[in-house]
MARPA-284156 format. One record per residue (C-alpha): residue in three letters; x negated, y, z negated. Coordinates in Angstrom, 1 decimal. Each point is the difference from the previous one (the first is absolute). Layout:
- rest, x, y, z
- ALA, X, Y, Z
...
//
This chain:
- rest, x, y, z
- MET, 124.5, -26.2, -99.4
- ASN, 3.7, -1.0, 0.4
- ILE, 2.0, 3.0, -0.5
- LEU, 3.7, 0.6, -0.1
- GLY, 1.1, 3.6, 0.6
- VAL, 3.9, 0.6, -1.4
- CYS, 1.7, 3.1, 0.9
- HIS, 3.4, -0.3, -1.9
- ASP, 3.4, 2.4, -1.6
- VAL, -0.8, 2.9, 2.8
- PHE, 0.5, 0.5, 3.6
- ILE, -0.9, -2.7, 2.0
- CYS, -1.2, -2.7, -2.5
- SER, -2.6, -2.5, 1.9
- ALA, -2.9, -2.1, -0.4
- CYS, -3.2, -0.9, 1.5
- VAL, -2.8, -3.0, -0.7
- LEU, -3.5, 1.1, 0.0
- ILE, -3.1, -2.4, 0.5
- ASP, -3.3, 1.2, -0.4
- GLY, 1.5, 3.6, 0.6
- GLU, 1.4, -0.6, 3.5
- ILE, 3.5, 0.3, 0.3
- VAL, 1.5, -3.7, 1.1
- ALA, 3.4, 0.9, -0.3
- ALA, 2.7, 3.0, -1.5
- ILE, 3.8, 0.5, 0.7
- PRO, 2.6, 2.0, -1.6
- GLU, 2.8, -1.8, -1.8
- GLU, 2.9, 1.3, 2.1
- ARG, -1.3, -2.0, 3.4
- LEU, 1.1, -2.8, -2.0
- ASP, 2.8, 1.1, -2.0
- ARG, 1.4, 1.6, 2.6
- ASP, 0.7, 3.4, -2.4
- LYS, -1.3, 3.1, 1.9
- ARG, -2.3, 1.7, -2.6
- SER, 0.3, -3.4, -2.5
- ARG, -1.0, 1.2, -3.6
- VAL, 0.2, -3.7, -1.7
- PHE, -2.8, -1.7, -0.9
- PRO, -1.7, -1.4, 2.9
- THR, -0.1, -3.8, -0.7
- ARG, 1.0, -0.7, 3.6
- ALA, -2.9, 2.3, 1.0
- ILE, -2.5, -1.3, -2.5
- GLN, 1.1, -3.7, 1.5
- GLU, -0.4, 0.5, 3.1
- CYS, -3.9, 1.7, 0.0
- LEU, -0.7, -2.7, -2.2
- ARG, 0.9, -2.6, 2.9
- ILE, -1.5, 1.9, 2.7
- ALA, -3.4, -0.2, -2.3
- GLY, 0.3, -3.4, -0.9
- LEU, -0.1, 0.7, -3.5
- ASP, 2.4, -1.1, -3.0
- LEU, 0.3, 2.5, -2.9
- ASP, -2.9, -2.1, -2.1
- ALA, -2.5, 1.0, 2.4
- ILE, 0.3, 3.6, -0.6
- ASP, -2.5, 1.5, -1.7
- GLU, 1.5, 3.9, -0.9
- VAL, 3.4, 1.4, 0.6
- ALA, 0.2, 3.4, 0.4
- ILE, 2.6, 2.1, -0.8
- ALA, 0.7, 3.5, 2.1
- TRP, 1.6, 1.6, -3.2
- ASN, -1.3, 0.5, -3.5
- PRO, 2.6, 0.1, -2.7
- ALA, -2.0, 0.9, -2.9
- ARG, -0.5, 3.7, 2.2
- GLU, 4.2, 0.0, 0.6
- ALA, 0.5, 0.4, -3.7
- GLU, -1.9, 3.8, 0.3
- THR, 3.1, 0.9, 2.2
- THR, 3.0, -2.2, -0.9
- PRO, 2.8, 2.1, -1.9
- ALA, -0.6, -1.5, -3.6
- GLY, 4.0, -0.8, 0.4
- PHE, -1.0, -2.8, 2.3
- LEU, -2.4, -1.5, -2.3
- ASP, 2.1, 0.1, -3.3
- ALA, 3.1, -2.3, 1.5
- ARG, -0.2, -3.5, -0.6
- ARG, -1.1, -1.4, 3.2
- TRP, -0.8, -3.5, 1.8
- ARG, -2.0, -1.7, -2.6
- SER, -3.2, -1.0, 3.0
- GLU, -0.4, 3.4, 0.1
- HIS, -1.9, 0.3, -2.9
- LEU, -2.6, -1.1, 2.1
- THR, -0.4, 3.3, 1.1
- GLN, 1.8, 1.8, -3.0
- VAL, -2.0, -1.2, -2.8
- PRO, -3.5, 1.5, 1.5
- SER, 1.7, 2.9, 1.1
- ARG, 1.1, 1.0, -3.6
- LEU, -3.1, -0.7, -1.9
- LEU, -1.8, 2.1, 2.9
- ALA, 2.3, 2.9, -0.6
- ILE, -0.6, -0.5, -3.9
- SER, -3.5, -0.1, 0.7
- GLY, 0.5, 3.5, 1.8
- ARG, -2.8, -1.4, 2.5
- GLU, 0.2, 0.0, 3.9
- ALA, 0.8, -3.1, 2.0
- SER, -2.8, -1.7, 1.5
- SER, 0.3, -0.1, 3.8
- ALA, 0.3, -3.8, 0.1
- PRO, 1.0, -1.8, -3.0
- SER, 0.4, -3.3, -0.5
- PHE, 1.9, -3.1, -1.2
- GLU, -2.2, -3.1, 0.1
- GLU, 1.8, -2.6, -1.9
- LEU, 3.4, -0.2, 1.8
- TRP, 0.0, -3.3, 0.3
- GLU, -2.6, -2.7, -1.0
- GLY, -2.1, -0.4, 3.1
- GLY, 1.5, 2.7, 2.4
- PRO, -1.7, 2.4, 1.7
- ARG, -0.9, 3.6, -1.7
- ILE, 2.3, 2.3, 0.6
- THR, -1.0, 3.7, 0.6
- PHE, 2.2, 3.4, 0.2
- VAL, -1.5, 2.3, 2.7
- ASP, 1.1, 4.0, -0.2
- HIS, 2.2, 0.5, 2.7
- TYR, -2.3, 2.8, 1.3
- LEU, -2.6, -1.9, -0.1
- THR, 1.4, -2.9, 2.0
- HIS, 0.8, 2.6, 3.0
- ALA, -2.9, 1.2, -0.2
- ALA, -2.2, -3.3, 0.3
- ASN, 2.8, -0.4, 2.8
- GLY, -1.0, 2.5, 1.6
- ALA, -3.7, 0.7, -0.5
- PHE, -1.0, -4.1, 0.6
- LEU, 1.8, -0.4, 2.9
- SER, -1.4, 2.7, 1.6
- PRO, -3.2, 0.0, 2.0
- PHE, -1.5, 2.7, -2.5
- GLU, -3.1, -1.5, -2.2
- THR, 0.5, 3.5, -1.5
- SER, 3.0, 2.1, -0.2
- ALA, 2.6, 2.7, -1.8
- VAL, 3.3, -1.3, -0.8
- LEU, 3.3, 1.6, -0.6
- VAL, 3.1, -1.6, -1.2
- VAL, 3.4, 1.1, -0.5
- ASP, 3.4, -1.5, 0.3
- GLY, 3.0, 0.6, -2.8
- ARG, -1.9, -1.3, -3.1
- GLY, -1.6, -2.7, -1.6
- GLU, -0.2, -1.0, -3.5
- VAL, -1.2, 3.6, -1.1
- GLN, -1.9, 1.5, 3.3
- THR, 2.1, 1.6, 3.1
- GLY, -3.2, 1.2, 1.5
- MET, -3.7, -1.3, 0.0
- MET, -3.6, 0.9, 1.2
- ALA, -2.4, -2.3, 0.5
- ARG, -3.6, -1.4, 1.1
- ALA, -0.3, -2.9, 1.6
- SER, -3.5, -1.5, 0.5
- GLY, -1.1, -3.6, 0.3
- ALA, 2.2, -1.6, -2.1
- LYS, 0.3, 2.5, -2.7
- ILE, 3.2, 2.6, 0.1
- GLU, -0.9, 2.8, -2.2
- VAL, 3.1, 2.3, -1.0
- ILE, -0.7, 3.9, 0.1
- GLY, 3.4, 1.5, -0.4
- GLU, 3.7, -1.1, -0.7
- ASN, 3.8, 1.6, -0.4
- ARG, 2.7, -1.4, -2.6
- PHE, 3.2, -0.3, 0.1
- PRO, 2.3, 1.6, 0.8
- HIS, -1.7, 2.9, 2.2
- SER, 0.6, -2.8, 3.5
- LEU, -0.6, 1.3, 3.4
- GLY, 1.6, -3.3, 1.0
- LEU, 2.8, 0.0, -2.3
- LEU, 0.8, 3.8, 1.4
- TYR, -0.1, -1.6, 3.3
- GLY, 2.9, -2.8, -1.0
- ALA, 1.9, 2.4, -1.8
- VAL, 0.3, 2.1, 3.0
- THR, 0.9, -3.3, 1.5
- GLN, 3.2, -0.6, -2.1
- TYR, 0.9, 3.4, 0.5
- LEU, 0.2, -0.1, 3.5
- GLY, 2.1, -3.1, -0.1
- PHE, -2.4, -2.7, 0.6
- LYS, -1.2, -2.8, -2.5
- PRO, -3.6, 1.1, -2.0
- ASP, -2.6, -2.7, 0.2
- SER, 1.3, -1.2, 3.1
- ASP, 1.0, 2.1, 2.6
- GLU, -2.9, 3.2, -0.2
- TRP, -0.9, -0.7, 3.1
- LYS, 3.7, 1.4, 1.1
- VAL, -0.6, 3.0, -1.3
- MET, -3.9, 0.5, 1.6
- ALA, 1.5, -1.1, 3.3
- LEU, 3.1, 2.3, -0.6
- ALA, -2.2, 2.8, -0.4
- SER, -1.4, 0.2, 3.4
- TYR, 3.4, 1.8, 1.1
- ALA, -0.2, 3.1, -1.7
- ASP, -2.7, 2.4, -0.4
- ALA, -2.1, -0.1, -3.4
- ASP, 0.1, 4.0, -0.2
- ASN, 3.2, 0.4, -1.4
- GLN, 1.9, 1.5, -2.6
- TYR, -0.3, -3.2, -2.5
- LEU, -3.8, -0.3, 0.5
- ALA, -0.7, 3.3, -2.6
- PRO, 1.8, -1.7, -2.6
- MET, -1.2, -3.8, 0.6
- ARG, -3.3, 1.5, -0.4
- LYS, 0.6, 1.7, -3.2
- MET, 0.8, -3.7, -1.3
- VAL, -4.1, -1.3, 0.5
- ARG, -2.8, 1.1, -1.6
- VAL, -3.2, -1.2, 1.1
- GLY, -3.4, 0.8, -2.1
- ASP, -0.4, 1.7, -3.2
- GLY, -1.6, -2.6, -2.2
- GLU, 2.6, -2.5, 1.4
- MET, 0.3, -2.1, 3.3
- PHE, 3.3, 1.4, 0.3
- SER, 3.0, 0.6, -2.2
- ILE, 3.6, 0.4, 1.0
- ALA, 2.8, 2.5, -0.8
- LEU, 2.2, -2.8, -2.4
- GLU, 2.9, 2.4, -0.4
- TYR, 0.7, -0.5, 3.2
- PHE, 0.0, -4.1, -0.1
- GLU, 1.2, -2.6, -2.2
- PHE, -1.7, -3.1, 0.8
- PHE, -2.0, -0.2, -3.3
- ASN, 3.4, 0.1, -1.5
- TYR, 1.0, -3.9, -0.7
- TRP, 4.0, 0.5, -0.3
- ASP, 0.2, 2.0, 2.6
- LYS, 0.6, -1.5, 4.0
- ARG, -0.8, 2.9, 1.5
- MET, -3.3, 1.1, 1.0
- PHE, 0.5, 3.1, 0.2
- SER, 1.4, 3.1, -2.1
- ASP, 2.6, 2.3, 0.1
- GLN, -2.3, 2.8, 0.0
- PHE, -0.8, -1.8, 3.8
- VAL, 3.4, 0.0, 0.5
- ARG, -0.1, 4.0, -0.5
- THR, -2.8, 0.4, 2.3
- PHE, 0.5, -2.3, 2.5
- GLY, 4.2, -0.4, 0.3
- GLU, 2.0, -3.2, 0.0
- PRO, -1.9, -3.2, 0.2
- ARG, 1.2, -2.1, 3.0
- ALA, 2.2, -3.0, -0.7
- PRO, -1.1, -3.2, 2.1
- SER, 2.7, 0.2, 2.0
- ASP, -0.1, 3.3, 1.1
- PRO, -0.9, 1.6, 3.4
- ILE, -4.1, 1.3, 0.0
- THR, 0.0, 3.8, 0.3
- GLU, -2.4, 2.5, 1.1
- ARG, 0.0, 0.7, -3.6
- HIS, -1.7, -3.6, -0.7
- GLU, -2.2, -0.1, 2.6
- GLN, -1.5, 3.4, -1.2
- ILE, -0.4, -1.4, -3.7
- ALA, -1.6, -2.8, 1.2
- ALA, -2.2, 2.0, 2.2
- ALA, -0.8, 2.1, -3.0
- LEU, -0.7, -3.1, -2.0
- GLN, -2.2, -1.7, 2.7
- GLN, -1.9, 3.4, 0.4
- VAL, -0.6, 0.2, -4.0
- PHE, -1.2, -3.4, -0.2
- GLU, -2.5, 0.3, 2.4
- GLU, -1.3, 3.3, -1.5
- SER, -0.2, -1.7, -2.9
- MET, -2.0, -3.2, 1.1
- THR, -2.4, 2.1, 2.0
- ALA, -0.8, 2.0, -3.3
- LEU, -0.6, -2.7, -1.9
- LEU, -2.3, -1.7, 2.8
- VAL, -2.0, 3.0, 0.1
- GLU, -0.3, 0.3, -3.4
- LEU, -1.3, -3.9, -0.2
- HIS, -2.7, 1.1, 3.2
- GLU, -1.3, 2.6, -2.5
- ARG, -0.3, -2.8, -2.8
- THR, -1.6, -2.6, 1.9
- GLY, -1.5, 1.6, 2.8
- LEU, 0.3, -3.2, 1.8
- GLU, 1.1, 0.0, 3.7
- ASN, 2.5, -3.3, 0.1
- VAL, 3.2, -0.1, -2.0
- VAL, 2.3, -2.7, -0.8
- VAL, 3.5, 1.1, -1.0
- ASN, 2.8, -2.9, -1.2
- GLY, 3.1, 0.1, -2.4
- GLY, 3.4, 0.7, 1.8
- SER, -0.3, 3.3, 1.0
- PHE, -2.2, -1.1, 2.2
- MET, 2.8, -1.6, 2.4
- ASN, 0.4, 3.7, 0.8
- SER, -1.3, -1.2, 3.3
- VAL, 0.6, 3.6, 1.6
- PHE, -2.5, 1.8, -3.1
- ASN, -2.2, -3.1, 0.5
- GLY, -0.6, 1.1, 4.1
- LYS, -1.6, 3.4, -1.6
- ILE, -2.5, -1.1, -2.5
- GLU, -2.9, 0.6, 2.1
- ALA, 1.7, 3.5, 1.5
- LEU, 0.4, 1.4, -3.2
- THR, -2.1, -1.4, -2.3
- PRO, -4.1, 0.3, -0.2
- PHE, -0.1, -4.0, 0.1
- LYS, -1.4, -1.3, 3.3
- PHE, 1.6, -3.5, 0.0
- ALA, 2.9, -0.9, -2.3
- HIS, 1.4, -3.8, -0.3
- ILE, 3.3, -0.7, -0.6
- GLY, 1.0, -3.5, -0.3
- ASP, 2.8, -2.8, 0.8
- SER, 1.7, 0.2, -3.2
- PRO, -0.5, 3.5, -2.1
- ASP, 3.4, -0.9, -1.7
- ASP, 0.9, -1.7, -2.4
- SER, -0.3, -3.8, 1.2
- GLY, -3.5, 0.8, 0.9
- THR, -1.3, 0.3, -4.1
- SER, 0.2, -4.0, -0.4
- ILE, -3.2, -0.3, 2.2
- GLY, -1.0, 3.3, -1.7
- ALA, 0.3, -1.6, -3.0
- ALA, -1.7, -3.2, 0.9
- LEU, -2.8, 1.9, 2.0
- TYR, -1.0, 2.2, -3.0
- VAL, -0.3, -3.1, -2.6
- HIS, -2.5, -1.5, 2.6
- ALA, -1.8, 2.9, -0.1
- LEU, -0.1, 0.1, -3.6
- ARG, -0.7, -3.7, -0.9
- THR, -2.9, -0.4, 3.1
- GLY, -1.2, 3.8, 0.1
- ARG, 0.0, -0.6, 3.8
- ARG, 2.5, 1.8, 2.1
- PRO, 2.2, -2.6, 1.6
- MET, 0.9, -0.1, 3.5
- GLU, -3.5, 0.5, 1.7
- ASP, 1.3, -0.4, 2.9
- VAL, 3.2, 2.2, 0.0
- PRO, 2.9, -1.6, 2.2
- GLN, 1.6, 2.5, 2.8
- HIS, 3.3, -2.1, -0.4
- ASN, 2.5, -0.7, -2.4
- TYR, 1.2, -3.7, 1.3
- TRP, -0.1, -1.3, -3.6
- GLY, 3.9, -1.8, -0.1
- THR, 1.4, -2.9, 0.9
- GLY, -1.1, -1.5, 3.6
- TYR, 2.0, -2.0, 2.0
- THR, -1.5, -2.0, 3.4
- ASP, 1.3, -0.4, 3.1
- ASP, 1.4, -3.6, -0.9
- GLU, 1.6, 1.4, -2.9
- CYS, 1.9, 2.7, 2.0
- LEU, 0.8, -2.8, 2.3
- GLU, 1.3, -2.5, -2.6
- ALA, 2.3, 2.9, -1.3
- ALA, 1.5, 0.8, 3.6
- THR, 0.9, -3.6, 0.4
- ALA, 1.1, -0.4, -3.6
- PHE, 3.0, 2.9, 1.1
- LYS, 0.6, -1.3, 3.2
- LEU, -1.1, 3.2, 1.6
- PRO, -0.2, 0.4, 3.7
- HIS, -3.8, 0.2, 0.5
- THR, -3.0, -0.3, 2.2
- VAL, -3.9, -0.9, -1.0
- VAL, -1.5, 2.9, 1.9
- GLY, -4.2, 0.0, 0.5
- ASP, -0.7, 3.3, 0.1
- PRO, 2.5, 1.8, -2.5
- SER, -2.0, 3.6, 0.3
- LYS, 0.5, -0.1, 3.6
- ALA, 4.0, -1.2, 0.1
- ALA, 0.6, 2.6, -3.0
- ALA, -1.5, 3.1, 1.8
- GLN, 1.7, -1.1, 3.4
- ASP, 3.3, -0.3, -2.3
- LEU, -0.3, 3.4, -1.1
- VAL, -0.7, 1.5, 3.5
- ASP, 3.7, -1.9, 0.7
- GLY, 1.4, 1.8, -2.5
- LYS, -0.1, -2.4, -3.0
- LEU, 0.2, 0.7, -3.4
- ILE, -2.5, -2.5, -2.0
- GLY, 0.0, -1.6, -2.8
- TRP, -3.6, -0.9, -0.3
- PHE, -1.1, -2.2, -2.9
- GLN, -3.8, -1.5, -0.3
- GLY, -2.2, -1.4, -2.4
- ARG, -0.8, 1.0, -3.8
- SER, 2.1, 3.1, -0.8
- GLU, -1.9, 3.4, -0.9
- PHE, 0.3, 0.9, -3.4
- GLY, 1.6, 3.7, -0.3
- GLN, 2.9, 2.0, 0.9
- ARG, -0.9, -0.1, 4.1
- ALA, -0.3, -2.5, 2.5
- LEU, -3.0, -0.4, 1.8
- GLY, 0.6, -2.2, 3.0
- ASN, 1.4, -2.8, -2.4
- ARG, 3.2, 0.9, -0.7
- SER, 1.5, 2.3, 2.5
- ILE, 2.7, 1.4, 1.7
- LEU, -1.6, 1.2, 3.7
- VAL, 1.4, 2.0, 2.4
- ASP, -1.3, 2.2, 3.1
- PRO, -0.3, 3.2, -0.9
- ARG, 0.6, 1.6, 3.2
- ARG, 3.3, -0.8, -0.3
- PRO, 2.1, 3.2, -0.9
- ASP, 2.2, -1.4, -1.7
- ALA, -1.8, -2.9, -2.2
- LYS, 0.4, 2.0, -3.3
- ASP, 4.0, 0.3, 0.5
- LEU, -0.5, -3.8, 1.4
- VAL, -1.8, -1.6, -3.2
- ASN, 2.2, 2.0, -2.5
- SER, 3.3, -1.2, 1.5
- ALA, -1.1, -3.3, 0.4
- VAL, -2.8, -0.5, -2.9
- LYS, -1.3, 2.4, -2.3
- PHE, 3.4, 2.1, -0.9
- ARG, -2.3, 2.5, -1.0
- GLU, 0.6, 4.0, -0.2
- PRO, -0.2, 1.3, 3.3
- PHE, -2.7, 2.8, -1.1
- ARG, -2.5, -2.9, -0.8
- PRO, -2.6, -0.9, 2.6
- PHE, -1.3, -2.9, 1.1
- ALA, -3.8, -1.1, 0.3
- PRO, -2.4, -0.1, 3.1
- ALA, -2.4, -3.0, 0.1
- ILE, -2.7, 0.6, 1.9
- LEU, -3.7, -1.4, 1.2
- ALA, -2.7, 1.2, -2.3
- GLU, -2.4, 1.0, 3.0
- ARG, 3.1, 2.0, 1.8
- VAL, 1.1, 2.3, -2.9
- ALA, -2.1, 2.9, 0.9
- GLU, 2.0, 0.2, 3.4
- TYR, 3.1, 0.4, -2.0
- PHE, -0.3, 1.8, -3.1
- ASP, -2.0, 2.9, -1.8
- CYS, -1.8, -1.2, -2.3
- PRO, -3.6, -0.6, -1.2
- PRO, -2.3, -1.6, 2.6
- GLY, 0.0, -3.9, -0.7
- MET, 2.7, 0.0, -2.8
- GLU, 1.4, -3.2, -0.4
- VAL, 3.7, -0.2, -2.3
- PRO, 0.1, -3.9, 0.1
- TYR, 3.0, 0.0, -3.3
- MET, 2.0, 2.9, 1.8
- GLU, -1.0, 2.3, -3.0
- ARG, -0.6, 3.1, 2.0
- VAL, 2.6, 2.2, 2.4
- TYR, -1.9, 2.3, 3.2
- PRO, 1.2, 2.1, 2.2
- PHE, 0.5, -1.5, 3.2
- LYS, -2.0, 1.6, 3.1
- PRO, 2.6, 2.9, 1.9
- ASP, -0.6, -2.3, 3.3
- LYS, 0.7, -3.2, -1.5
- GLY, 2.9, -0.2, -2.1
- ALA, 2.1, 0.1, 2.8
- GLU, -0.9, -3.6, 1.0
- VAL, 0.9, -1.6, -3.5
- PRO, 3.6, 1.9, -1.1
- ALA, 1.0, -2.5, -2.4
- VAL, -3.1, 0.3, -2.1
- VAL, -0.4, 4.0, -0.1
- HIS, 1.3, 1.4, -2.9
- VAL, 2.0, 3.7, 0.3
- ASP, -3.0, 1.5, -0.8
- GLY, -2.0, -1.5, 2.9
- SER, -1.9, -2.5, -2.4
- GLY, -0.5, -3.7, -0.5
- ARG, -0.7, -2.3, -3.2
- LEU, -2.3, -1.7, 2.0
- GLY, -1.5, -3.6, -0.5
- THR, -3.0, -0.8, 1.7
- VAL, -0.3, -3.7, 1.2
- GLY, -3.9, -0.9, -0.1
- GLU, -1.8, -3.3, -0.1
- HIS, 0.8, -0.3, -3.3
- ALA, 3.4, -0.6, 0.9
- SER, 2.2, -2.5, 0.1
- ALA, -1.4, -1.6, 3.5
- ARG, 3.5, -0.8, 2.1
- PHE, 1.1, 3.4, -1.1
- ARG, -2.7, 1.8, 1.6
- ALA, 0.3, -2.4, 3.0
- LEU, 3.8, 1.3, 0.2
- ILE, -1.2, 3.4, 0.4
- GLU, -2.8, -0.6, 2.4
- HIS, 2.2, -1.6, 2.2
- PHE, 2.9, 2.5, -0.5
- SER, -2.8, 2.6, 1.0
- GLN, -1.2, -2.1, 3.2
- LEU, 3.8, 0.1, 1.1
- THR, 1.3, 3.5, -0.7
- GLY, -3.5, 2.0, -0.3
- VAL, 1.4, 0.7, -3.9
- PRO, -2.4, -1.3, -2.6
- ILE, 2.7, 0.4, -2.8
- VAL, 3.2, -2.2, -0.8
- LEU, 3.0, 1.3, -2.9
- ASN, -0.8, -1.9, -3.6
- THR, 2.4, -0.2, -2.9
- SER, 0.2, -3.0, -2.6
- PHE, 1.8, -2.7, 0.6
- ASN, 2.9, 0.4, -2.2
- LEU, 3.5, 1.3, -0.2
- ASN, 0.3, 3.5, -1.9
- GLY, 0.1, -1.0, -3.9
- GLU, -2.0, -3.2, 0.2
- PRO, -3.1, -0.9, -0.1
- ILE, -2.5, -0.5, 2.8
- VAL, 0.8, -4.1, 1.2
- ASN, -2.4, -2.0, -1.2
- SER, 0.9, -3.7, 1.1
- PRO, 1.3, -1.3, 3.7
- VAL, 3.2, 0.0, -2.1
- ASP, 0.2, 3.4, -1.2
- ALA, -0.8, 0.5, 3.8
- ILE, 2.6, -1.8, 1.2
- ARG, 2.8, 1.3, -1.6
- THR, -1.0, 3.8, 0.1
- PHE, -0.3, -1.1, 4.2
- TYR, 3.2, -1.2, 0.0
- SER, 1.5, 3.1, -2.2
- THR, -1.1, 2.5, 2.1
- GLY, 0.0, 1.1, 3.7
- LEU, -3.2, -1.1, 0.6
- ASP, -0.2, -1.8, 2.9
- VAL, -3.6, -2.5, -0.1
- LEU, -1.4, -1.6, -2.6
- TYR, -3.5, -1.2, 0.0
- LEU, -1.0, -2.6, -2.6
- GLY, -3.7, -0.8, 0.5
- SER, -0.1, -1.3, 3.6
- VAL, 3.7, -0.7, -0.1
- ARG, 2.4, 2.5, 2.3
- VAL, 3.6, 0.1, -1.6
- SER, 2.3, 1.9, 2.1
- LYS, 4.1, 1.1, -0.1
- GLU, 0.2, -0.3, 3.5
- ALA, 1.9, -3.0, 1.6
//
């Protein structure tokens, strides 16, 4: 089967192509239209995935859409459905209306099979099932418990499930408007940041205060876990369910926590304390949900997915705080990964077999460029360049010499994190490296940390984490060992932690070789690794993107494949 997965009209639209259960291409639309967090229909991403796969649309057997419009009718305010709308929406409005009249619940996968003559079948999959499939079918577990939490799907705001082989059995769900994800987003907005985008800024800010402060008790009153539901929210503090109010928090929230911060206001100790209280309540709530899930399933393996599991601080605590022995967090638990999840779910549904039998331990599924193509780009732009025989060795020496490096290799990573093919790299031993990267390239808030990329076999030397822990997608935070953080001050957060990315045998070969060379030169098996982009822009996709970003910033050296470009005369 050739399946096209499409995620559209959510945060970070994307597409993927699955051939006989294997991912051959996947890319977010933002990488191609250069609009960060692009929410347009992913036409470019679909076309690029088809090109990479060597297929045209006629060769696609089924299109899997990562949203179920029929179920959307269950939570959409009536006023929105009553208005005259774009007539193409009748494709979804008519069945949604008839379904509402029937009084029946929507199927989890309604299909419109005759949209065009000879075209592929189009199947609409519940948003939360696509999250569950993205997690379960890309995990190493044949059988696992599954927890999905994010802002909201069509109806759900939380899901518990059991995955075994090709089947995902839902065993519990929470419904809108009670949402942990939207609660976190509301406080993000209250603190002067952009909701559904800047939650990790709040997560970073939380490390600057003790969670046990005056705001913890009122924050705890806003969430209740259990009592016959997964969780419930004290809705009087919020407005995120009110479609006519741009504020996600209510006057009651302001009366409790004080005036909201404007984006241009300075960050005060009060803001740090509120962020810390929020993170603490979030962790307590997620822990309680996972404990309940373990009680329901009795399994030792858990898969977690949904945007709430972009919270890498909590992710690093799952095994320590819950009865689960092993937790899997994939490369794209956010909405972008649902295009992949939809395709995987439909494959399992149609074949009765689990897709991805040999689960990849990487996500290099995007557009790729050869060394020759990189050289063509450098030549076309008349850049001063040299072709080096071993770019990994040369780049390691550049790091030791104090250079800020743009690193562009092979196929692009799918998720929101740079894993060695579209990266900015710096020597982590430099105490000024964080400020240097911010002033020269990223222009980020000074309280946000940068991540260490470490050789997988050396993790136990530097981090307090479970034995053999691998974190290939930079999805977990762990504390540095007390005697090791001082070696790499550029990648140690204020609380002594690091959002590590382990670089093992499945990582980009040149990236791993670079860290090996750097370790030989310095004795330190770590580099500072951050995504190759300007603040507010998507990660670079093509050599042209890399060249433009290089010359728009204070980067010193750019590696395009084996081509070295330097700003020095």
